[in-house]
C-alpha positions as CSV (number, residue, x, y, z in Angstrom):
1,X,3.7,18.1,-1.2
2,X,3.4,14.6,-2.7
3,X,2.9,13.2,0.8
4,X,0.0,15.4,1.4
5,X,-1.6,14.5,-1.9
6,X,-1.2,10.8,-1.1
7,X,-2.5,11.1,2.4
8,X,-5.5,13.0,1.1
9,X,-6.3,10.5,-1.6
10,X,-5.9,7.5,0.6
11,X,-7.8,9.0,3.5
12,X,-10.7,10.2,1.4
13,X,-10.8,6.8,-0.4
14,X,-10.8,5.1,3.0
15,X,-13.7,7.1,4.4
16,X,-15.7,7.0,1.2
17,X,-15.5,3.2,0.8
18,X,-16.1,2.7,4.5
19,X,-19.6,4.1,4.0
20,X,-20.1,2.7,0.5
21,X,-23.5,0.9,0.0
22,X,-21.8,-2.2,-1.5
23,X,-20.4,-4.2,1.4
24,X,-17.9,-6.1,-0.7
25,X,-16.1,-2.8,-1.5
26,X,-15.8,-1.8,2.2
27,X,-12.7,-4.0,2.7
28,X,-10.8,-1.7,0.3
29,X,-11.6,1.3,2.5
30,X,-9.8,-0.4,5.4
31,X,-6.9,-1.2,3.0
32,X,-6.6,2.4,1.8
33,X,-6.6,3.6,5.4
34,X,-4.0,1.1,6.4
35,X,-1.9,2.2,3.4
36,X,-2.0,5.8,4.5
37,X,-0.6,5.1,8.0
38,X,3.1,5.1,7.1
39,X,2.6,8.5,5.3
40,X,0.9,9.9,8.4
41,X,3.8,8.8,10.6
42,X,6.3,10.3,8.2
43,X,4.5,13.6,8.1
44,X,4.1,13.7,11.9
45,X,7.8,13.1,12.4
46,X,8.9,15.4,9.5
47,X,6.9,18.3,10.9
48,X,7.6,17.7,14.6
49,X,3.9,17.1,15.5
50,X,4.9,14.5,18.1
51,X,1.6,14.9,20.0
52,X,-0.2,13.1,17.2
53,X,2.2,10.2,17.1
54,X,0.3,8.1,19.6
55,X,-2.8,8.2,17.3
56,X,-1.0,6.4,14.5
57,X,-0.9,2.9,16.2
58,X,-4.5,3.4,17.3
59,X,-5.7,4.2,13.8
60,X,-3.6,1.3,12.5
61,X,-5.3,-1.1,15.0
62,X,-8.7,0.1,14.0
63,X,-8.0,-0.3,10.3
64,X,-6.7,-3.8,11.0
65,X,-9.9,-4.6,13.0
66,X,-12.0,-3.2,10.1
67,X,-10.0,-5.1,7.5
68,X,-10.4,-8.4,9.4
69,X,-14.1,-7.8,9.9
70,X,-14.8,-6.9,6.3
71,X,-12.5,-9.5,4.9
72,X,-14.2,-12.3,6.9
73,X,-17.6,-11.1,5.9
74,X,-16.5,-10.9,2.2
75,X,-15.1,-14.4,2.5
76,X,-18.2,-15.8,4.2
77,X,-20.5,-14.3,1.6
78,X,-18.4,-15.7,-1.2
79,X,-18.4,-19.1,0.4
80,X,-22.1,-19.2,1.0
81,X,-22.8,-18.0,-2.5
82,X,-20.8,-20.9,-4.0
83,X,-22.7,-23.5,-2.0
């Protein structure tokens, strides 16, 4: 039960922040999504839903791409603001 609550909280946070108007907060959406991935894998294996297992590394890769993109944008905006 706690796994389901954690997955729901992290996934909703991820989606919500991904579309947040403030760009500097979007990086945290990718972080929340990435944090939910081990829970997804655990629930997939625990419940024998092995057909979903290939999706976990794909989602992880997409969260890493988003994290890198938003992190770099955040860093660039902070650097240009300090100049």
